[in-house]
MOPAC internal coordinates of N, CA, C and O (Angstrom, degrees):
PM7 1SCF
backbone

  N    0.0000 0     0.00 0     0.00 0    0    0    0
  C    1.4443 1     0.00 0     0.00 0    1    0    0
  C    1.5322 1   110.00 1     0.00 0    2    1    0
  O    1.2310 1   120.26 1   144.26 1    3    2    1
  N    1.3351 1   117.10 1   -35.74 1    3    2    1
  C    1.4644 1   119.26 1   177.11 1    5    3    2
  C    1.5209 1   111.05 1   -59.95 1    6    5    3
  O    1.2310 1   120.88 1   139.69 1    7    6    5
  N    1.3184 1   115.93 1   -40.31 1    7    6    5
  C    1.4613 1   120.43 1  -177.86 1    9    7    6
  C    1.5247 1   110.51 1   -65.67 1   10    9    7
  O    1.2310 1   120.32 1   133.31 1   11   10    9
  N    1.3427 1   117.00 1   -46.69 1   11   10    9
  C    1.4596 1   120.75 1  -176.03 1   13   11   10
  C    1.5231 1   112.88 1   -79.55 1   14   13   11
  O    1.2310 1   119.90 1   141.65 1   15   14   13
  N    1.3215 1   117.80 1   -38.35 1   15   14   13
  C    1.4677 1   121.16 1  -175.98 1   17   15   14
  C    1.5270 1   111.17 1   -76.51 1   18   17   15
  O    1.2310 1   120.87 1   133.22 1   19   18   17
  N    1.3488 1   115.95 1   -46.78 1   19   18   17
  C    1.4571 1   120.39 1  -175.78 1   21   19   18
  C    1.5233 1   112.96 1  -101.41 1   22   21   19
  O    1.2310 1   120.46 1  -176.72 1   23   22   21
  N    1.3362 1   116.73 1     3.28 1   23   22   21
  C    1.4670 1   122.55 1   177.07 1   25   23   22
  C    1.5249 1   112.25 1    60.08 1   26   25   23
  O    1.2310 1   120.44 1  -143.07 1   27   26   25
  N    1.3295 1   116.76 1    36.93 1   27   26   25
  C    1.4589 1   121.06 1   176.79 1   29   27   26
  C    1.5186 1   109.81 1   -82.12 1   30   29   27
  O    1.2310 1   120.96 1   -24.88 1   31   30   29
  N    1.3260 1   115.77 1   155.12 1   31   30   29
  C    1.4584 1   119.53 1   174.04 1   33   31   30
  C    1.5244 1   108.57 1   -76.55 1   34   33   31
  O    1.2310 1   120.33 1   -19.65 1   35   34   33
  N    1.3298 1   116.98 1   160.35 1   35   34   33
  C    1.4619 1   120.28 1   178.99 1   37   35   34
  C    1.5295 1   110.40 1   -61.51 1   38   37   35
  O    1.2310 1   119.94 1   144.45 1   39   38   37
  N    1.3320 1   117.72 1   -35.55 1   39   38   37
  C    1.4651 1   121.61 1   177.96 1   41   39   38
  C    1.5266 1   110.64 1   -61.65 1   42   41   39
  O    1.2310 1   119.95 1   135.85 1   43   42   41
  N    1.3339 1   117.71 1   -44.15 1   43   42   41
  C    1.4660 1   121.23 1   178.53 1   45   43   42
  C    1.5243 1   111.16 1   -63.64 1   46   45   43
  O    1.2310 1   120.44 1   138.14 1   47   46   45
  N    1.3251 1   116.76 1   -41.86 1   47   46   45
  C    1.4690 1   120.77 1   179.30 1   49   47   46
  C    1.5234 1   110.11 1   -62.77 1   50   49   47
  O    1.2310 1   119.98 1   133.76 1   51   50   49
  N    1.3305 1   117.64 1   -46.24 1   51   50   49
  C    1.4659 1   121.41 1   179.45 1   53   51   50
  C    1.5211 1   111.31 1   -61.73 1   54   53   51
  O    1.2310 1   120.09 1   142.86 1   55   54   53
  N    1.3317 1   117.44 1   -37.14 1   55   54   53
  C    1.4587 1   121.57 1   178.91 1   57   55   54
  C    1.5203 1   110.95 1   -66.28 1   58   57   55
  O    1.2310 1   120.16 1   136.17 1   59   58   57
  N    1.3186 1   117.30 1   -43.83 1   59   58   57
  C    1.4636 1   121.81 1  -178.70 1   61   59   58
  C    1.5267 1   111.12 1   -68.35 1   62   61   59
  O    1.2310 1   120.14 1   135.88 1   63   62   61
  N    1.3325 1   117.34 1   -44.12 1   63   62   61
  C    1.4635 1   121.22 1  -175.27 1   65   63   62
  C    1.5204 1   113.43 1   -87.68 1   66   65   63
  O    1.2310 1   120.09 1   170.77 1   67   66   65
  N    1.3336 1   117.44 1    -9.23 1   67   66   65
  C    1.4643 1   123.06 1   179.32 1   69   67   66
  C    1.5228 1   113.03 1    61.74 1   70   69   67
  O    1.2310 1   119.88 1  -161.56 1   71   70   69
  N    1.3237 1   117.84 1    18.44 1   71   70   69
  C    1.4568 1   122.35 1  -179.74 1   73   71   70
  C    1.5248 1   107.94 1  -168.32 1   74   73   71
  O    1.2310 1   120.77 1    -7.51 1   75   74   73
  N    1.3310 1   116.14 1   172.49 1   75   74   73
  C    1.4589 1   121.44 1   176.47 1   77   75   74
  C    1.5181 1   108.49 1  -107.49 1   78   77   75
  O    1.2310 1   120.36 1   -48.99 1   79   78   77
  N    1.3288 1   116.92 1   131.01 1   79   78   77
  C    1.4579 1   122.35 1  -179.37 1   81   79   78
  C    1.5195 1   110.46 1  -125.38 1   82   81   79
  O    1.2310 1   121.31 1   -21.99 1   83   82   81
  N    1.3310 1   115.10 1   158.01 1   83   82   81
  C    1.4611 1   121.88 1   177.82 1   85   83   82
  C    1.5304 1   109.14 1   -66.70 1   86   85   83
  O    1.2310 1   119.45 1   -50.20 1   87   86   85
  N    1.3395 1   118.65 1   129.80 1   87   86   85
  C    1.4714 1   119.77 1   178.34 1   89   87   86
  C    1.5285 1   112.11 1   -70.01 1   90   89   87
  O    1.2310 1   120.67 1   -32.94 1   91   90   89
  N    1.3358 1   116.32 1   147.06 1   91   90   89
  C    1.4586 1   122.66 1   175.19 1   93   91   90
  C    1.5245 1   108.23 1   -99.39 1   94   93   91
  O    1.2310 1   120.23 1   -48.05 1   95   94   93
  N    1.3141 1   117.16 1   131.95 1   95   94   93
  C    1.4700 1   121.55 1  -179.33 1   97   95   94
  C    1.5216 1   110.46 1   -88.29 1   98   97   95
  O    1.2310 1   120.36 1  -117.53 1   99   98   97
  N    1.3356 1   116.92 1    62.47 1   99   98   97
  C    1.4618 1   121.90 1  -178.40 1  101   99   98
  C    1.5246 1   110.68 1  -100.35 1  102  101   99
  O    1.2310 1   120.51 1   146.71 1  103  102  101
  N    1.3140 1   116.63 1   -33.29 1  103  102  101
  C    1.4571 1   121.91 1  -175.59 1  105  103  102
  C    1.5245 1   108.84 1  -117.01 1  106  105  103
  O    1.2310 1   120.31 1   -42.23 1  107  106  105
  N    1.2983 1   117.02 1   137.77 1  107  106  105
  C    1.4578 1   121.90 1   177.46 1  109  107  106
  C    1.5293 1   108.91 1   -76.65 1  110  109  107
  O    1.2310 1   119.62 1   -66.49 1  111  110  109
  N    1.3413 1   118.33 1   113.51 1  111  110  109
  C    1.4617 1   120.33 1  -177.21 1  113  111  110
  C    1.5241 1   113.52 1   -72.03 1  114  113  111
  O    1.2310 1   119.54 1   177.50 1  115  114  113
  N    1.3170 1   118.48 1    -2.50 1  115  114  113
  C    1.4642 1   120.78 1  -179.11 1  117  115  114
  C    1.5248 1   111.89 1   -62.33 1  118  117  115
  O    1.2310 1   120.11 1   159.45 1  119  118  117
  N    1.3367 1   117.40 1   -20.55 1  119  118  117
  C    1.4595 1   120.91 1  -179.04 1  121  119  118
  C    1.5135 1   113.91 1   -80.56 1  122  121  119
  O    1.2310 1   119.68 1   176.02 1  123  122  121
  N    1.3316 1   118.22 1    -3.98 1  123  122  121
  C    1.4614 1   121.39 1  -178.69 1  125  123  122
  C    1.5197 1   110.60 1   -79.63 1  126  125  123
  O    1.2310 1   121.33 1   -50.25 1  127  126  125
  N    1.3092 1   115.06 1   129.75 1  127  126  125
  C    1.4570 1   121.25 1   177.96 1  129  127  126
  C    1.5186 1   109.06 1  -128.71 1  130  129  127
  O    1.2310 1   120.62 1   -36.63 1  131  130  129
  N    1.2982 1   116.42 1   143.37 1  131  130  129
  C    1.4533 1   121.01 1   177.26 1  133  131  130
  C    1.5120 1   110.76 1   -84.56 1  134  133  131
  O    1.2310 1   119.81 1  -107.56 1  135  134  133
  N    1.3136 1   117.96 1    72.44 1  135  134  133
  C    1.4639 1   121.55 1   179.87 1  137  135  134
  C    1.5176 1   108.93 1  -120.69 1  138  137  135
  O    1.2310 1   120.65 1    -9.46 1  139  138  137
  N    1.2986 1   116.37 1   170.54 1  139  138  137
  C    1.4507 1   121.01 1  -178.13 1  141  139  138
  C    1.5226 1   112.66 1   -68.38 1  142  141  139
  O    1.2310 1   121.16 1   -19.93 1  143  142  141
  N    1.3184 1   115.39 1   160.07 1  143  142  141
  C    1.4622 1   121.58 1  -178.37 1  145  143  142
  C    1.5211 1   110.86 1   -60.74 1  146  145  143
  O    1.2310 1   119.98 1   138.48 1  147  146  145
  N    1.3219 1   117.64 1   -41.52 1  147  146  145
  C    1.4640 1   120.54 1  -178.60 1  149  147  146
  C    1.5264 1   110.96 1   -59.94 1  150  149  147
  O    1.2310 1   120.04 1   132.59 1  151  150  149
  N    1.3291 1   117.54 1   -47.41 1  151  150  149
  C    1.4589 1   121.28 1  -179.28 1  153  151  150
  C    1.5219 1   111.36 1   -66.25 1  154  153  151
  O    1.2310 1   120.52 1   141.74 1  155  154  153
  N    1.3167 1   116.61 1   -38.26 1  155  154  153
  C    1.4614 1   120.58 1  -177.98 1  157  155  154
  C    1.5169 1   111.92 1   -67.19 1  158  157  155
  O    1.2310 1   120.29 1   152.36 1  159  158  157
  N    1.3365 1   117.06 1   -27.64 1  159  158  157
  C    1.4577 1   120.31 1  -175.42 1  161  159  158
  C    1.5210 1   113.57 1  -101.91 1  162  161  159
  O    1.2310 1   119.44 1  -169.98 1  163  162  161
  N    1.3134 1   118.68 1    10.02 1  163  162  161
  C    1.4604 1   121.15 1  -179.99 1  165  163  162
  C    1.5216 1   111.81 1   -56.81 1  166  165  163
  O    1.2310 1   120.04 1   141.62 1  167  166  165
  N    1.3304 1   117.52 1   -38.38 1  167  166  165
  C    1.4591 1   120.95 1  -178.73 1  169  167  166
  C    1.5156 1   113.84 1   -93.98 1  170  169  167
  O    1.2310 1   120.05 1  -173.27 1  171  170  169
  N    1.3284 1   117.52 1     6.73 1  171  170  169
  C    1.4616 1   120.27 1  -177.68 1  173  171  170
  C    1.5213 1   110.10 1   -60.68 1  174  173  171
  O    1.2310 1   120.84 1   -43.47 1  175  174  173
  N    1.3039 1   116.01 1   136.53 1  175  174  173
  C    1.4532 1   121.65 1   178.26 1  177  175  174
  C    1.5156 1   114.19 1    88.93 1  178  177  175
  O    1.2310 1   119.88 1   173.17 1  179  178  177
  N    1.3227 1   117.84 1    -6.83 1  179  178  177
  C    1.4603 1   120.91 1   177.96 1  181  179  178
  C    1.5228 1   108.24 1   -88.16 1  182  181  179
  O    1.2310 1   120.57 1   -58.15 1  183  182  181
  N    1.3085 1   116.51 1   121.85 1  183  182  181
  C    1.4627 1   121.11 1  -178.92 1  185  183  182
  C    1.5227 1   110.18 1   -84.15 1  186  185  183
  O    1.2310 1   120.95 1   -59.68 1  187  186  185
  N    1.3272 1   115.78 1   120.32 1  187  186  185
  C    1.4561 1   121.65 1   177.22 1  189  187  186
  C    1.5185 1   111.42 1  -102.12 1  190  189  187
  O    1.2310 1   120.33 1   170.47 1  191  190  189
  N    1.3365 1   116.98 1    -9.53 1  191  190  189
  C    1.4596 1   122.47 1  -169.49 1  193  191  190
  C    1.5194 1   109.89 1  -138.34 1  194  193  191
  O    1.2310 1   120.48 1   -46.07 1  195  194  193
  N    1.3385 1   116.69 1   133.93 1  195  194  193
  C    1.4612 1   120.99 1   177.56 1  197  195  194
  C    1.5188 1   108.79 1  -144.90 1  198  197  195
  O    1.2310 1   120.72 1   -19.56 1  199  198  197
  N    1.3184 1   116.24 1   160.44 1  199  198  197
  C    1.4678 1   121.76 1   178.61 1  201  199  198
  C    1.5232 1   108.76 1  -141.91 1  202  201  199
  O    1.2310 1   120.84 1   -43.87 1  203  202  201
  N    1.3295 1   115.99 1   136.13 1  203  202  201
  C    1.4608 1   120.57 1   177.39 1  205  203  202
  C    1.5215 1   109.23 1  -150.58 1  206  205  203
  O    1.2310 1   118.33 1   -39.24 1  207  206  205
  N    1.2960 1   120.79 1   140.76 1  207  206  205
  C    1.4658 1   123.90 1    -8.90 1  209  207  206
  C    1.5257 1   110.46 1   -70.51 1  210  209  207
  O    1.2310 1   121.16 1   -22.48 1  211  210  209
  N    1.2912 1   115.38 1   157.52 1  211  210  209
  C    1.4590 1   121.88 1   177.01 1  213  211  210
  C    1.5178 1   107.42 1  -154.56 1  214  213  211
  O    1.2310 1   119.95 1   -74.64 1  215  214  213
  N    1.3297 1   117.70 1   105.36 1  215  214  213
  C    1.4646 1   131.73 1    15.34 1  217  215  214
  C    1.5372 1   112.43 1   -71.56 1  218  217  215
  O    1.2310 1   121.56 1   -18.72 1  219  218  217
  N    1.3449 1   114.61 1   161.28 1  219  218  217
  C    1.4614 1   121.49 1  -177.97 1  221  219  218
  C    1.5306 1   109.30 1  -141.14 1  222  221  219
  O    1.2310 1   121.04 1   -11.96 1  223  222  221
  N    1.3428 1   115.62 1   168.04 1  223  222  221
  C    1.4658 1   119.50 1   178.87 1  225  223  222
  C    1.5233 1   112.15 1  -107.34 1  226  225  223
  O    1.2310 1   119.26 1   123.59 1  227  226  225
  N    1.3010 1   119.01 1   -56.41 1  227  226  225
  C    1.4679 1   121.82 1  -176.14 1  229  227  226
  C    1.5241 1   113.61 1  -114.40 1  230  229  227
  O    1.2310 1   120.31 1   148.26 1  231  230  229
  N    1.3275 1   117.01 1   -31.74 1  231  230  229
  C    1.4625 1   119.89 1  -178.40 1  233  231  230
  C    1.5227 1   110.28 1  -153.22 1  234  233  231
  O    1.2310 1   122.09 1   -23.37 1  235  234  233
  N    1.3130 1   113.61 1   156.63 1  235  234  233
  C    1.4525 1   121.60 1   177.35 1  237  235  234
  C    1.5255 1   107.91 1  -141.52 1  238  237  235
  O    1.2310 1   120.43 1   -30.16 1  239  238  237
  N    1.3074 1   116.78 1   149.84 1  239  238  237
  C    1.4598 1   121.14 1   178.74 1  241  239  238
  C    1.5217 1   108.87 1   -96.12 1  242  241  239
  O    1.2310 1   121.03 1   -57.53 1  243  242  241
  N    1.3229 1   115.64 1   122.47 1  243  242  241
  C    1.4575 1   122.26 1   178.16 1  245  243  242
  C    1.5302 1   107.49 1   -97.63 1  246  245  243
  O    1.2310 1   120.58 1   -56.96 1  247  246  245
  N    1.3213 1   116.50 1   123.04 1  247  246  245
  C    1.4609 1   122.22 1   177.73 1  249  247  246
  C    1.5209 1   107.84 1  -114.82 1  250  249  247
  O    1.2310 1   120.52 1   -46.33 1  251  250  249
  N    1.3281 1   116.60 1   133.67 1  251  250  249
  C    1.4562 1   119.75 1  -178.38 1  253  251  250
  C    1.5208 1   110.34 1  -145.16 1  254  253  251
  O    1.2310 1   121.52 1   -22.27 1  255  254  253
  N    1.3221 1   114.70 1   157.73 1  255  254  253
  C    1.4527 1   121.87 1   178.32 1  257  255  254
  C    1.5213 1   108.64 1  -110.39 1  258  257  255
  O    1.2310 1   120.97 1   -52.13 1  259  258  257
  N    1.3259 1   115.75 1   127.87 1  259  258  257
  C    1.4611 1   122.27 1  -178.70 1  261  259  258
  C    1.5221 1   110.70 1  -106.72 1  262  261  259
  O    1.2310 1   121.18 1   -36.85 1  263  262  261
  N    1.3277 1   115.35 1   143.15 1  263  262  261
  C    1.4700 1   121.04 1   172.41 1  265  263  262
  C    1.5187 1   110.51 1   -86.71 1  266  265  263
  O    1.2310 1   120.52 1  -177.61 1  267  266  265
  N    1.3221 1   116.62 1     2.39 1  267  266  265
  C    1.4556 1   121.81 1  -174.35 1  269  267  266
  C    1.5173 1   109.59 1    93.61 1  270  269  267
  O    1.2310 1   120.54 1   -24.42 1  271  270  269
  N    1.3110 1   116.57 1   155.58 1  271  270  269
  C    1.4611 1   120.82 1  -179.17 1  273  271  270
  C    1.5156 1   111.42 1    92.63 1  274  273  271
  O    1.2310 1   120.82 1    19.62 1  275  274  273
  N    1.3379 1   116.03 1  -160.38 1  275  274  273
  C    1.4595 1   122.45 1  -175.37 1  277  275  274
  C    1.5215 1   110.53 1   -66.82 1  278  277  275
  O    1.2310 1   120.99 1   -52.56 1  279  278  277
  N    1.3317 1   115.70 1   127.44 1  279  278  277
  C    1.4616 1   123.07 1   176.42 1  281  279  278
  C    1.5189 1   107.93 1  -121.84 1  282  281  279
  O    1.2310 1   120.98 1   -55.02 1  283  282  281
  N    1.3267 1   115.73 1   124.98 1  283  282  281
  C    1.4610 1   121.57 1   174.95 1  285  283  282
  C    1.5217 1   107.27 1  -115.20 1  286  285  283
  O    1.2310 1   120.73 1   -55.92 1  287  286  285
  N    1.3225 1   116.22 1   124.08 1  287  286  285
  C    1.4570 1   122.59 1  -179.34 1  289  287  286
  C    1.5212 1   106.92 1  -128.21 1  290  289  287
  O    1.2310 1   120.71 1   -70.96 1  291  290  289
  N    1.3389 1   116.25 1   109.04 1  291  290  289
  C    1.4601 1   122.10 1  -175.72 1  293  291  290
  C    1.5192 1   110.36 1  -123.76 1  294  293  291
  O    1.2310 1   120.88 1   -27.55 1  295  294  293
  N    1.3385 1   115.92 1   152.45 1  295  294  293
  C    1.4626 1   122.29 1   172.85 1  297  295  294
  C    1.5219 1   107.29 1  -113.66 1  298  297  295
  O    1.2310 1   120.91 1   -50.31 1  299  298  297
  N    1.3463 1   115.87 1   129.69 1  299  298  297
  C    1.4582 1   123.30 1  -179.14 1  301  299  298
  C    1.5205 1   109.75 1  -114.66 1  302  301  299
  O    1.2310 1   120.64 1   -28.55 1  303  302  301
  N    1.3417 1   116.37 1   151.45 1  303  302  301
  C    1.4614 1   119.77 1   171.93 1  305  303  302
  C    1.5327 1   108.32 1   -87.75 1  306  305  303
  O    1.2310 1   120.57 1     3.58 1  307  306  305
  N    1.3327 1   116.52 1  -176.42 1  307  306  305
  C    1.4635 1   120.68 1  -176.69 1  309  307  306
  C    1.5267 1   112.97 1   -66.69 1  310  309  307
  O    1.2310 1   119.98 1   160.40 1  311  310  309
  N    1.3276 1   117.65 1   -19.60 1  311  310  309
  C    1.4610 1   121.28 1   178.62 1  313  311  310
  C    1.5292 1   112.06 1   -90.36 1  314  313  311
  O    1.2310 1   120.01 1  -177.43 1  315  314  313
  N    1.3267 1   117.59 1     2.57 1  315  314  313
  C    1.4547 1   121.21 1   178.63 1  317  315  314
  C    1.5154 1   114.45 1    85.01 1  318  317  315
  O    1.2310 1   120.02 1  -169.88 1  319  318  317
  N    1.3323 1   117.57 1    10.12 1  319  318  317
  C    1.4682 1   121.27 1   178.48 1  321  319  318
  C    1.5199 1   109.63 1   -84.78 1  322  321  319
  O    1.2310 1   120.62 1   -41.30 1  323  322  321
  N    1.3258 1   116.42 1   138.70 1  323  322  321
  C    1.4668 1   121.01 1   176.34 1  325  323  322
  C    1.5222 1   108.10 1   -71.50 1  326  325  323
  O    1.2310 1   120.35 1   -57.24 1  327  326  325
  N    1.3414 1   116.93 1   122.76 1  327  326  325
  C    1.4651 1   120.63 1   177.37 1  329  327  326
  C    1.5243 1   111.51 1  -106.08 1  330  329  327
  O    1.2310 1   119.92 1   158.19 1  331  330  329
  N    1.3184 1   117.76 1   -21.81 1  331  330  329
  C    1.4698 1   122.07 1   177.50 1  333  331  330
  C    1.5268 1   109.54 1  -149.44 1  334  333  331
  O    1.2310 1   120.73 1   -43.12 1  335  334  333
  N    1.3061 1   116.21 1   136.88 1  335  334  333
  C    1.4648 1   122.02 1   168.92 1  337  335  334
  C    1.5228 1   105.02 1  -106.53 1  338  337  335
  O    1.2310 1   120.77 1   -73.04 1  339  338  337
  N    1.3288 1   116.14 1   106.96 1  339  338  337
  C    1.4594 1   120.67 1  -176.40 1  341  339  338
  C    1.5227 1   111.84 1   -83.48 1  342  341  339
  O    1.2310 1   120.32 1   138.05 1  343  342  341
  N    1.3120 1   116.99 1   -41.95 1  343  342  341
  C    1.4691 1   121.65 1   177.82 1  345  343  342
  C    1.5161 1   107.76 1  -146.43 1  346  345  343
  O    1.2310 1   121.11 1   -34.68 1  347  346  345
  N    1.3117 1   115.49 1   145.32 1  347  346  345
  C    1.4611 1   122.17 1   171.91 1  349  347  346
  C    1.5253 1   106.26 1  -158.30 1  350  349  347
  O    1.2310 1   121.57 1  -106.61 1  351  350  349
  N    1.3239 1   114.60 1    73.39 1  351  350  349
  C    1.4613 1   119.81 1  -172.38 1  353  351  350
  C    1.5225 1   110.54 1  -157.99 1  354  353  351
  O    1.2310 1   121.04 1   -11.22 1  355  354  353
  N    1.3048 1   115.62 1   168.78 1  355  354  353
  C    1.4615 1   121.23 1   174.93 1  357  355  354
  C    1.5242 1   109.17 1   -77.99 1  358  357  355
  O    1.2310 1   120.87 1   -49.08 1  359  358  357
  N    1.3284 1   115.95 1   130.92 1  359  358  357
  C    1.4645 1   121.77 1   178.65 1  361  359  358
  C    1.5251 1   109.27 1  -128.84 1  362  361  359
  O    1.2310 1   120.24 1   -26.48 1  363  362  361
  N    1.3283 1   117.14 1   153.52 1  363  362  361
  C    1.4672 1   119.73 1   176.56 1  365  363  362
  C    1.5277 1   110.86 1   -75.05 1  366  365  363
  O    1.2310 1   120.76 1   -11.52 1  367  366  365
  N    1.3013 1   116.16 1   168.48 1  367  366  365
  C    1.4625 1   121.99 1   175.73 1  369  367  366
  C    1.5258 1   108.44 1   -63.14 1  370  369  367
  O    1.2310 1   120.69 1   -42.47 1  371  370  369
  N    1.3334 1   116.28 1   137.53 1  371  370  369
  C    1.4599 1   120.12 1   175.88 1  373  371  370
  C    1.5125 1   112.89 1   137.82 1  374  373  371
  O    1.2310 1   121.44 1     7.02 1  375  374  373
  N    1.3195 1   114.84 1  -172.98 1  375  374  373
  C    1.4579 1   122.39 1  -178.15 1  377  375  374
  C    1.5195 1   109.58 1   -98.81 1  378  377  375
  O    1.2310 1   121.14 1   -44.02 1  379  378  377
  N    1.3275 1   115.43 1   135.98 1  379  378  377
  C    1.4655 1   122.11 1   178.29 1  381  379  378
  C    1.5148 1   109.02 1  -130.19 1  382  381  379
  O    1.2310 1   120.78 1   -22.77 1  383  382  381
  N    1.3183 1   116.12 1   157.23 1  383  382  381
  C    1.4659 1   122.07 1   175.40 1  385  383  382
  C    1.5125 1   108.91 1  -127.87 1  386  385  383
  O    1.2310 1   121.27 1   -31.66 1  387  386  385
  N    1.3236 1   115.18 1   148.34 1  387  386  385
  C    1.4494 1   121.60 1  -179.92 1  389  387  386
  C    1.5229 1   107.61 1  -144.73 1  390  389  387
  O    1.2310 1   120.44 1   -47.81 1  391  390  389
  N    1.3187 1   116.76 1   132.19 1  391  390  389
  C    1.4661 1   120.49 1   178.35 1  393  391  390
  C    1.5194 1   108.34 1   -88.41 1  394  393  391
  O    1.2310 1   120.86 1   -57.41 1  395  394  393
  N    1.3185 1   115.96 1   122.59 1  395  394  393
  C    1.4649 1   122.04 1   178.92 1  397  395  394
  C    1.5241 1   108.29 1   -96.65 1  398  397  395
  O    1.2310 1   120.56 1   -67.50 1  399  398  397
  N    1.3276 1   116.54 1   112.50 1  399  398  397
  C    1.4606 1   122.44 1   177.04 1  401  399  398
  C    1.5253 1   107.62 1   -90.97 1  402  401  399
  O    1.2310 1   120.22 1   -58.76 1  403  402  401
  N    1.3115 1   117.18 1   121.24 1  403  402  401
  C    1.4588 1   120.37 1  -177.18 1  405  403  402
  C    1.5216 1   111.77 1  -127.91 1  406  405  403
  O    1.2310 1   120.42 1  -151.49 1  407  406  405
  N    1.3138 1   116.81 1    28.51 1  407  406  405
  C    1.4564 1   120.52 1  -178.76 1  409  407  406
  C    1.5125 1   113.55 1   -60.41 1  410  409  407
  O    1.2310 1   120.00 1   154.35 1  411  410  409
  N    1.3366 1   117.60 1   -25.65 1  411  410  409
  C    1.4567 1   121.12 1  -178.69 1  413  411  410
  C    1.5269 1   113.13 1   -86.32 1  414  413  411
  O    1.2310 1   119.54 1   177.29 1  415  414  413
  N    1.3328 1   118.47 1    -2.71 1  415  414  413
  C    1.4616 1   122.09 1  -179.65 1  417  415  414
  C    1.5296 1   110.13 1  -102.81 1  418  417  415
  O    1.2310 1   120.19 1   -33.85 1  419  418  417
  N    1.3436 1   117.25 1   146.15 1  419  418  417
  C    1.4657 1   119.88 1   178.39 1  421  419  418
  C    1.5302 1   111.71 1   -70.37 1  422  421  419
  O    1.2310 1   120.88 1   -17.39 1  423  422  421
  N    1.3226 1   115.93 1   162.61 1  423  422  421
  C    1.4625 1   120.98 1   175.90 1  425  423  422
  C    1.5266 1   108.78 1   -61.03 1  426  425  423
  O    1.2310 1   120.60 1   -31.98 1  427  426  425
  N    1.3218 1   116.45 1   148.02 1  427  426  425
  C    1.4605 1   120.82 1   179.21 1  429  427  426
  C    1.5119 1   111.74 1   153.88 1  430  429  427
  O    1.2310 1   121.25 1     8.77 1  431  430  429
  N    1.3188 1   115.22 1  -171.23 1  431  430  429
  C    1.4572 1   122.32 1  -179.75 1  433  431  430
  C    1.5263 1   108.94 1   -94.81 1  434  433  431
  O    1.2310 1   120.99 1   -46.14 1  435  434  433
  N    1.3160 1   115.71 1   133.86 1  435  434  433
  C    1.4597 1   122.95 1   177.01 1  437  435  434
  C    1.5200 1   107.73 1  -129.42 1  438  437  435
  O    1.2310 1   120.88 1   -15.80 1  439  438  437
  N    1.3141 1   115.92 1   164.20 1  439  438  437
  C    1.4605 1   121.44 1  -179.44 1  441  439  438
  C    1.5199 1   109.27 1  -129.51 1  442  441  439
  O    1.2310 1   121.06 1   -51.59 1  443  442  441
  N    1.3124 1   115.58 1   128.41 1  443  442  441
  C    1.4594 1   121.50 1   176.69 1  445  443  442
  C    1.5280 1   107.01 1  -101.73 1  446  445  443
  O    1.2310 1   120.72 1   -51.84 1  447  446  445
  N    1.3345 1   116.23 1   128.16 1  447  446  445
  C    1.4641 1   120.48 1  -179.77 1  449  447  446
  C    1.5211 1   109.93 1  -118.14 1  450  449  447
  O    1.2310 1   121.28 1   -51.20 1  451  450  449
  N    1.3217 1   115.15 1   128.80 1  451  450  449
  C    1.4603 1   123.02 1   174.81 1  453  451  450
  C    1.5203 1   107.77 1  -105.16 1  454  453  451
  O    1.2310 1   120.42 1   -52.11 1  455  454  453
  N    1.3242 1   116.80 1   127.89 1  455  454  453
  C    1.4579 1   122.44 1   172.40 1  457  455  454
  C    1.5171 1   107.20 1  -123.80 1  458  457  455
  O    1.2310 1   121.30 1   -53.05 1  459  458  457
  N    1.3280 1   115.13 1   126.95 1  459  458  457
  C    1.4667 1   120.60 1   179.73 1  461  459  458
  C    1.5231 1   107.45 1  -149.34 1  462  461  459
  O    1.2310 1   120.86 1   -73.82 1  463  462  461
  N    1.3157 1   115.96 1   106.18 1  463  462  461
  C    1.4587 1   119.39 1  -176.60 1  465  463  462
  C    1.5137 1   110.50 1    62.36 1  466  465  463
  O    1.2310 1   120.44 1    52.13 1  467  466  465
  N    1.3249 1   116.76 1  -127.87 1  467  466  465
  C    1.4660 1   121.55 1   179.93 1  469  467  466
  C    1.5196 1   112.51 1   -85.33 1  470  469  467
  O    1.2310 1   119.76 1   176.22 1  471  470  469
  N    1.3171 1   118.06 1    -3.78 1  471  470  469
  C    1.4643 1   120.83 1  -175.37 1  473  471  470
  C    1.5196 1   111.39 1  -100.26 1  474  473  471
  O    1.2310 1   121.81 1   -40.04 1  475  474  473
  N    1.3308 1   114.15 1   139.96 1  475  474  473
  C    1.4568 1   121.63 1   175.36 1  477  475  474
  C    1.5212 1   107.45 1  -138.11 1  478  477  475
  O    1.2310 1   121.09 1   -35.77 1  479  478  477
  N    1.3144 1   115.53 1   144.23 1  479  478  477
  C    1.4556 1   119.72 1   176.21 1  481  479  478
  C    1.5165 1   108.60 1  -148.83 1  482  481  479
  O    1.2310 1   120.92 1   -34.94 1  483  482  481
  N    1.3296 1   115.84 1   145.06 1  483  482  481
  C    1.4603 1   122.35 1   178.66 1  485  483  482
  C    1.5219 1   108.65 1  -117.63 1  486  485  483
  O    1.2310 1   121.47 1   -30.71 1  487  486  485
  N    1.3277 1   114.80 1   149.29 1  487  486  485
  C    1.4697 1   121.76 1   176.68 1  489  487  486
  C    1.5151 1   106.64 1  -137.36 1  490  489  487
  O    1.2310 1   120.03 1   -52.28 1  491  490  489
  N    1.3267 1   117.54 1   127.72 1  491  490  489
  C    1.4638 1   119.65 1   176.74 1  493  491  490
  C    1.5245 1   108.98 1   -79.99 1  494  493  491
  O    1.2310 1   121.39 1   -36.95 1  495  494  493
  N    1.3194 1   114.94 1   143.05 1  495  494  493
  C    1.4635 1   123.06 1   179.84 1  497  495  494
  C    1.5166 1   108.06 1  -124.81 1  498  497  495
  O    1.2310 1   120.22 1   -40.47 1  499  498  497
  N    1.3137 1   117.19 1   139.53 1  499  498  497
  C    1.4606 1   121.14 1   178.94 1  501  499  498
  C    1.5162 1   109.22 1  -118.98 1  502  501  499
  O    1.2310 1   121.57 1   -66.25 1  503  502  501
  N    1.3391 1   114.61 1   113.75 1  503  502  501
  C    1.4633 1   119.85 1   176.57 1  505  503  502
  C    1.5238 1   107.92 1   -96.28 1  506  505  503
  O    1.2310 1   120.91 1   -53.60 1  507  506  505
  N    1.3346 1   115.87 1   126.40 1  507  506  505
  C    1.4650 1   121.57 1   179.12 1  509  507  506
  C    1.5192 1   108.35 1  -114.54 1  510  509  507
  O    1.2310 1   120.93 1   -14.92 1  511  510  509
  N    1.3050 1   115.83 1   165.08 1  511  510  509
  C    1.4738 1   119.67 1  -178.35 1  513  511  510
  C    1.4878 1   112.55 1   -74.90 1  514  513  511
  O    1.2310 1   120.10 1   180.00 1  515  514  513

């Protein structure tokens, strides 16, 4: 996940973890670019993804900003398994909202991931009874 999420080389990952581990296919590594730190962090701190209400009981509204093109919006459980695919399609530039119905899932922590071009963002969601 360090390699795909933070775009580290395998050598850097092995150095940090002091061992080699099986990669998890949670993040699409296609968004990794070999660019400088300054350019990579230009959008740091800009929220592209929000959810309300959060915590929620049966449903929450996911709001996100798209740069246009392919948008993938998935909800994962704590084990990294996809429990809902909310969007996986081409969308125009702008802000969109989607209601996530999770009545069939148990209470707990979930993670919503937005992927759009080179940008990815995660938002934790708390489902309560």
